[in-house]
DOVEXLUM-935502 format. One line per 10 residues: number of its first residue (from 1); their letters; for each residue x, y, z of C-alpha. Coordinates in nm, 2 decimals, always signed. Layout:
<recs>
NUM	A	X Y Z | ...
</recs>
This chain:
<recs>
1	MYDVLISGAG	+0.58 +0.88 -2.95 | +0.65 +1.01 -2.61 | +0.97 +1.02 -2.40 | +0.79 +0.89 -2.10 | +0.46 +0.73 -2.03 | +0.32 +0.76 -1.68 | +0.03 +0.53 -1.59 | -0.16 +0.69 -1.31 | -0.22 +1.06 -1.23 | -0.22 +1.05 -0.86
11	PSGNKCAEVL	+0.04 +1.22 -0.63 | +0.34 +1.01 -0.75 | +0.25 +1.01 -1.12 | +0.17 +1.39 -1.13 | +0.50 +1.49 -0.95 | +0.70 +1.26 -1.19 | +0.52 +1.41 -1.49 | +0.59 +1.77 -1.37 | +0.96 +1.70 -1.32 | +1.00 +1.55 -1.67
21	ARAGFKVALL	+0.79 +1.82 -1.84 | +0.98 +2.10 -1.68 | +1.30 +1.94 -1.81 | +1.16 +1.97 -2.16 | +1.06 +1.61 -2.22 | +0.74 +1.49 -2.39 | +0.53 +1.32 -2.12 | +0.19 +1.14 -2.13 | -0.01 +1.10 -1.81 | -0.26 +0.81 -1.85
31	ERNCKWRKPC	-0.54 +0.82 -1.60 | -0.83 +0.59 -1.56 | -1.08 +0.84 -1.42 | -1.00 +1.20 -1.31 | -1.34 +1.22 -1.14 | -1.26 +0.93 -0.90 | -1.19 +1.02 -0.54 | -0.93 +0.80 -0.38 | -1.06 +0.68 -0.04 | -0.81 +0.84 +0.20
41	GGAVSARIMQ	-0.80 +1.06 +0.51 | -0.63 +1.34 +0.31 | -0.37 +1.46 +0.55 | -0.09 +1.66 +0.37 | +0.22 +1.74 +0.57 | +0.39 +2.07 +0.59 | +0.69 +1.91 +0.42 | +0.49 +1.88 +0.10 | +0.40 +2.25 +0.09 | +0.75 +2.36 +0.18
51	KYYPQLRKFN	+0.95 +2.15 -0.06 | +0.72 +2.01 -0.34 | +0.40 +2.22 -0.38 | +0.43 +2.57 -0.23 | +0.13 +2.66 -0.45 | -0.09 +2.48 -0.20 | -0.07 +2.77 +0.04 | -0.29 +2.97 -0.20 | -0.57 +2.72 -0.18 | -0.85 +2.72 +0.07
61	FLRITGASLF	-0.78 +2.38 +0.23 | -0.82 +2.35 +0.61 | -0.50 +2.42 +0.80 | -0.41 +2.18 +1.08 | -0.17 +2.27 +1.36 | -0.20 +1.97 +1.59 | -0.32 +1.62 +1.66 | -0.47 +1.40 +1.93 | -0.35 +1.04 +1.94 | -0.54 +0.78 +2.14
71	SANYQELEYN	-0.42 +0.44 +2.25 | -0.65 +0.13 +2.25 | -0.77 +0.22 +2.60 | -0.83 +0.58 +2.49 | -0.53 +0.75 +2.67 | -0.46 +1.07 +2.48 | -0.14 +1.22 +2.36 | -0.18 +1.57 +2.22 | +0.08 +1.76 +2.02 | +0.06 +2.11 +1.87
81	WGQRGTDSLI	+0.32 +2.18 +1.60 | +0.19 +2.53 +1.52 | +0.46 +2.66 +1.76 | +0.71 +2.55 +1.50 | +0.56 +2.80 +1.25 | +0.44 +2.51 +1.02 | +0.10 +2.38 +0.94 | -0.05 +2.08 +0.76 | -0.36 +2.05 +0.54 | -0.66 +1.83 +0.53
91	VDRLEFDNFL	-0.77 +1.79 +0.17 | -1.05 +1.64 -0.03 | -0.86 +1.39 -0.25 | -1.06 +1.47 -0.56 | -0.98 +1.84 -0.54 | -0.62 +1.77 -0.43 | -0.54 +1.52 -0.71 | -0.69 +1.75 -0.97 | -0.48 +2.03 -0.84 | -0.17 +1.82 -0.88
101	RKVAVDAGAT	-0.27 +1.72 -1.23 | -0.31 +2.09 -1.33 | +0.04 +2.16 -1.20 | +0.18 +1.87 -1.42 | -0.02 +1.99 -1.73 | +0.08 +2.35 -1.68 | +0.44 +2.23 -1.68 | +0.39 +2.07 -2.02 | +0.26 +1.71 -1.96 | -0.03 +1.58 -2.17
111	LHDNNYSFDF	-0.31 +1.43 -1.96 | -0.51 +1.14 -2.12 | -0.82 +1.08 -1.91 | -1.04 +0.77 -1.93 | -0.74 +0.55 -2.02 | -0.71 +0.23 -1.82 | -0.37 +0.08 -1.87 | -0.39 -0.30 -1.89 | -0.09 -0.43 -2.08 | +0.24 -0.35 -2.24
121	IYKEKKRIGV	+0.34 -0.32 -2.61 | +0.64 -0.53 -2.70 | +0.89 -0.52 -2.98 | +1.15 -0.79 -2.99 | +1.06 -0.88 -2.62 | +1.13 -0.52 -2.52 | +0.85 -0.30 -2.36 | +0.80 -0.01 -2.59 | +0.46 +0.12 -2.48 | +0.13 +0.07 -2.30
131	KTKTPSGTRE	-0.22 -0.05 -2.41 | -0.52 +0.12 -2.26 | -0.89 +0.07 -2.26 | -1.10 +0.38 -2.33 | -1.47 +0.44 -2.39 | -1.41 +0.44 -2.76 | -1.19 +0.13 -2.77 | -0.83 +0.02 -2.72 | -0.55 +0.28 -2.76 | -0.17 +0.24 -2.77
141	YRAKIIIIAD	+0.10 +0.48 -2.65 | +0.47 +0.44 -2.70 | +0.77 +0.58 -2.51 | +1.13 +0.52 -2.41 | +1.05 +0.49 -2.04 | +0.73 +0.37 -1.86 | +0.65 +0.47 -1.51 | +0.39 +0.27 -1.32 | +0.20 +0.49 -1.08 | -0.15 +0.35 -1.09
151	GMSSKLAMRS	-0.18 +0.21 -0.74 | -0.20 -0.13 -0.57 | -0.43 -0.28 -0.83 | -0.21 -0.19 -1.12 | -0.23 -0.44 -1.41 | +0.11 -0.31 -1.54 | +0.29 -0.38 -1.21 | +0.17 -0.74 -1.23 | +0.25 -0.78 -1.60 | +0.59 -0.62 -1.56
161	GLRGKWDREE	+0.73 -0.93 -1.39 | +0.88 -0.71 -1.12 | +0.60 -0.73 -0.86 | +0.38 -1.02 -0.79 | +0.02 -1.03 -0.65 | -0.03 -0.88 -0.30 | -0.07 -1.13 -0.03 | -0.37 -1.06 +0.20 | -0.13 -1.02 +0.50 | +0.08 -0.76 +0.31
171	IGMAKCSILE	-0.21 -0.51 +0.29 | -0.44 -0.30 +0.50 | -0.81 -0.25 +0.44 | -0.98 +0.08 +0.52 | -1.32 +0.24 +0.49 | -1.41 +0.61 +0.52 | -1.68 +0.86 +0.46 | -1.71 +1.24 +0.42 | -1.99 +1.36 +0.64 | -2.17 +1.69 +0.66
181	GPNILDKNKM	-2.32 +1.83 +0.98 | -2.26 +1.99 +1.32 | -1.97 +1.87 +1.54 | -1.77 +1.98 +1.84 | -1.42 +1.89 +1.70 | -1.12 +2.12 +1.73 | -1.10 +2.23 +1.37 | -0.73 +2.29 +1.40 | -0.63 +1.93 +1.47 | -0.68 +1.58 +1.35
191	YLYFRAYKGY	-0.77 +1.28 +1.57 | -0.61 +0.93 +1.54 | -0.72 +0.62 +1.72 | -0.51 +0.31 +1.76 | -0.72 +0.00 +1.81 | -0.67 -0.32 +2.02 | -0.63 -0.51 +1.69 | -0.39 -0.42 +1.42 | -0.57 -0.11 +1.30 | -0.65 +0.25 +1.35
201	GWIFPQSKTR	-0.93 +0.50 +1.31 | -0.93 +0.87 +1.23 | -1.14 +1.19 +1.22 | -1.00 +1.46 +1.00 | -1.20 +1.79 +0.98 | -1.23 +1.93 +0.63 | -1.43 +2.24 +0.72 | -1.64 +2.37 +1.01 | -1.92 +2.12 +0.92 | -1.75 +1.86 +0.71
211	VNIGCGTFEE	-1.53 +1.57 +0.83 | -1.35 +1.27 +0.68 | -1.39 +0.98 +0.92 | -1.28 +0.62 +0.88 | -1.09 +0.32 +1.01 | -0.91 +0.01 +0.90 | -0.71 -0.30 +0.98 | -0.40 -0.46 +0.84 | -0.19 -0.77 +0.80 | -0.33 -1.09 +0.96
221	DNLRHDLNQI	-0.61 -0.90 +1.13 | -0.76 -0.85 +0.78 | -0.86 -1.22 +0.82 | -0.99 -1.18 +1.17 | -1.21 -0.87 +1.14 | -1.49 -0.77 +0.90 | -1.42 -0.42 +0.76 | -1.78 -0.31 +0.75 | -1.83 -0.43 +1.11 | -1.53 -0.25 +1.26
231	YTEFMNDPHV	-1.63 +0.06 +1.06 | -1.98 +0.05 +1.22 | -1.83 -0.01 +1.56 | -1.59 +0.28 +1.52 | -1.86 +0.52 +1.41 | -2.08 +0.42 +1.71 | -1.79 +0.42 +1.96 | -1.89 +0.66 +2.25 | -1.54 +0.82 +2.24 | -1.60 +0.91 +1.87
241	KHFFPAENYK	-1.98 +0.97 +1.87 | -1.97 +1.24 +2.14 | -1.81 +1.47 +1.88 | -2.13 +1.45 +1.67 | -2.43 +1.57 +1.86 | -2.69 +1.56 +1.58 | -2.91 +1.26 +1.51 | -2.84 +1.24 +1.14 | -2.55 +1.35 +0.91 | -2.54 +1.39 +0.54
251	NIWSGAYPLP	-2.32 +1.13 +0.37 | -2.14 +1.32 +0.10 | -1.93 +1.02 -0.01 | -1.81 +0.68 +0.11 | -1.54 +0.44 -0.01 | -1.33 +0.14 +0.09 | -0.98 +0.05 -0.03 | -0.67 -0.16 +0.02 | -0.33 -0.01 +0.09 | +0.02 -0.15 +0.14
261	ARGVKEHCLY	+0.10 -0.23 +0.50 | +0.46 -0.36 +0.51 | +0.65 -0.08 +0.34 | +0.83 -0.05 +0.01 | +0.87 -0.36 -0.20 | +1.23 -0.26 -0.27 | +1.31 -0.55 -0.51 | +1.05 -0.44 -0.76 | +1.13 -0.08 -0.81 | +1.29 -0.08 -1.16
271	GDGLMIVGDA	+1.38 -0.27 -1.47 | +1.48 -0.20 -1.83 | +1.29 +0.12 -1.93 | +1.06 +0.08 -1.63 | +1.01 +0.22 -1.28 | +0.73 +0.17 -1.02 | +0.63 +0.45 -0.78 | +0.37 +0.53 -0.51 | +0.12 +0.28 -0.38 | +0.21 +0.04 -0.66
281	AGFVSPISGE	+0.55 -0.01 -0.51 | +0.44 +0.01 -0.14 | +0.53 +0.37 -0.06 | +0.29 +0.38 +0.24 | +0.39 +0.41 +0.60 | +0.33 +0.10 +0.82 | +0.11 +0.17 +1.13 | -0.02 +0.51 +1.01 | -0.11 +0.43 +0.65 | +0.01 +0.78 +0.54
291	GIHAAIVSGQ	+0.13 +0.76 +0.18 | +0.10 +1.10 +0.01 | +0.44 +1.23 +0.11 | +0.63 +0.91 +0.02 | +0.44 +0.89 -0.31 | +0.54 +1.24 -0.41 | +0.90 +1.17 -0.31 | +0.91 +0.85 -0.52 | +0.76 +1.03 -0.81 | +1.01 +1.32 -0.78
301	IAGETAVQAL	+1.31 +1.08 -0.77 | +1.18 +0.86 -1.05 | +1.13 +1.17 -1.26 | +1.49 +1.29 -1.19 | +1.62 +0.95 -1.27 | +1.44 +0.94 -1.60 | +1.57 +1.29 -1.69 | +1.93 +1.16 -1.64 | +1.86 +0.84 -1.84 | +1.71 +1.02 -2.13
311	GADDTSKKML	+1.99 +1.27 -2.13 | +2.24 +0.99 -2.15 | +2.02 +0.80 -2.41 | +2.04 +0.50 -2.18 | +1.72 +0.36 -2.03 | +1.87 +0.03 -1.92 | +1.80 -0.13 -1.58 | +2.16 -0.05 -1.48 | +2.10 +0.32 -1.55 | +1.77 +0.33 -1.37
321	KSYKTHPNIK	+1.91 +0.17 -1.06 | +1.99 +0.52 -0.92 | +1.61 +0.56 -0.85 | +1.63 +0.29 -0.58 | +1.97 +0.39 -0.45 | +1.88 +0.76 -0.42 | +1.94 +0.88 -0.05 | +1.58 +0.99 -0.01 | +1.44 +0.66 -0.14 | +1.68 +0.47 +0.09
331	KIIRNFKLKH	+1.57 +0.68 +0.38 | +1.20 +0.60 +0.32 | +1.28 +0.23 +0.29 | +1.48 +0.23 +0.62 | +1.21 +0.43 +0.80 | +0.93 +0.20 +0.68 | +1.13 -0.11 +0.78 | +1.17 +0.04 +1.13 | +0.80 +0.12 +1.16 | +0.70 -0.23 +1.04
341	SMVEFFYENK	+0.94 -0.39 +1.29 | +0.76 -0.20 +1.57 | +0.41 -0.32 +1.46 | +0.43 -0.65 +1.64 | +0.56 -0.48 +1.96 | +0.30 -0.21 +1.97 | +0.00 -0.43 +1.90 | +0.12 -0.71 +2.14 | -0.16 -0.84 +2.37 | -0.43 -0.62 +2.23
351	GINLNSMFSL	-0.23 -0.30 +2.21 | -0.09 -0.32 +2.57 | +0.25 -0.17 +2.46 | +0.08 +0.12 +2.30 | -0.13 +0.18 +2.61 | +0.19 +0.17 +2.83 | +0.37 +0.40 +2.59 | +0.09 +0.66 +2.62 | +0.09 +0.62 +3.00 | +0.47 +0.68 +3.02
361	AEKDEDFRNQ	+0.44 +0.98 +2.78 | +0.19 +1.14 +3.02 | +0.44 +1.11 +3.31 | +0.77 +1.18 +3.15 | +0.85 +1.48 +2.93 | +1.16 +1.33 +2.77 | +0.98 +1.00 +2.69 | +0.69 +1.20 +2.55 | +0.93 +1.39 +2.32 | +1.06 +1.05 +2.19
371	VINMFFFNLT	+0.70 +0.94 +2.11 | +0.63 +1.27 +1.93 | +0.95 +1.25 +1.73 | +0.88 +0.89 +1.63 | +0.52 +0.96 +1.51 | +0.56 +1.31 +1.37 | +0.92 +1.34 +1.26 | +1.02 +0.98 +1.17 | +1.30 +0.97 +1.43 | +1.42 +0.64 +1.57
381	PSKEFFERIR	+1.36 +0.59 +1.94 | +1.64 +0.47 +2.16 | +1.68 +0.11 +2.28 | +1.60 +0.23 +2.63 | +1.26 +0.36 +2.50 | +1.14 +0.00 +2.43 | +1.30 -0.13 +2.75 | +1.11 +0.12 +2.96 | +0.78 +0.01 +2.81 | +0.86 -0.36 +2.89
391	NFNQEIRDVF	+0.96 -0.26 +3.24 | +0.64 -0.06 +3.29 | +0.44 -0.36 +3.18 | +0.62 -0.58 +3.43 | +0.55 -0.33 +3.71 | +0.18 -0.34 +3.63 | +0.18 -0.72 +3.63 | +0.37 -0.72 +3.97 | +0.11 -0.48 +4.12 | -0.17 -0.69 +3.98
401	HES	-0.03 -1.01 +4.13 | +0.04 -0.85 +4.47 | -0.32 -0.73 +4.49
</recs>
């Protein structure tokens, strides 16, 4: 019998397990496959090192101090945050996730690998545990609280009654590869490409000769574009290909995956003896698809909520509500709602507003700072920000008609 079962040993599940184990509770981490690498760009913000995992500074992951962002017509916005005395990391998700698991286990959590959670155990209509499939058969684990942290495809999230099936237009679809070979990238920055459709591409250096490269689409454009086709087009795009002068590159690994595209599903976060965190609850940023930071925050807060509930011997829905109402969770929900509300605006008419935004940023330092604050520091632009983009578009149309 455990105090808490956590299904899924990714960033959200591992942080949750660490918090609970350090508080002295008996925690089981149930993971389907610790050798699986999640398809993901692997960008880890400075905030994660500063607040949640200072141990990361001891590891030999590549440090990143800047980024180049490109609009659909390849206008560039470059920003270097090294001047702030901070740096980010580009990680291999297999190494990174196993590092997080080790932190949780060292704190006292018990990791059960090769356990695929597929259903709950009930007693008098109350969830009291989880059933898993293992190579040797079905196993059962019991606990006072269950945390669902096993991603978008979670069987438990569906069976909980809290979250329904994802609609195709609620998700993004992405494909990426890790390639080995010579390149002329700036190893201290990452490259992000907004597309004319609802989508983006990226190139993230992992070392001098290794890169993570990929692209994806989201919402209704999932239905309009074939993922394999846009991946091939991105890889062969002259603006991308010029970074890779060799004829052939060694493909270390490739993968494709879905991810939430519309922000947190805030009405499904908790129930009696149950909380949902990470990708399973939609903790992924609209537009950029970045989810590691939000996942870790959700795991941290869910863990702290569970500590309070266990201490009060009350695991009811009413008690666990403080997970959703925590200021940090509310902040993420608000921020993601804002970003999603901007999606339609930015991708209007094949990304014309993104193109105009990058043009204005090139000409106006104050406007450029608003763009940087929006993308890198989650700050809300002013109303005048969007009005300037609309006016700029109108000026272009007027010039076009006059000519």
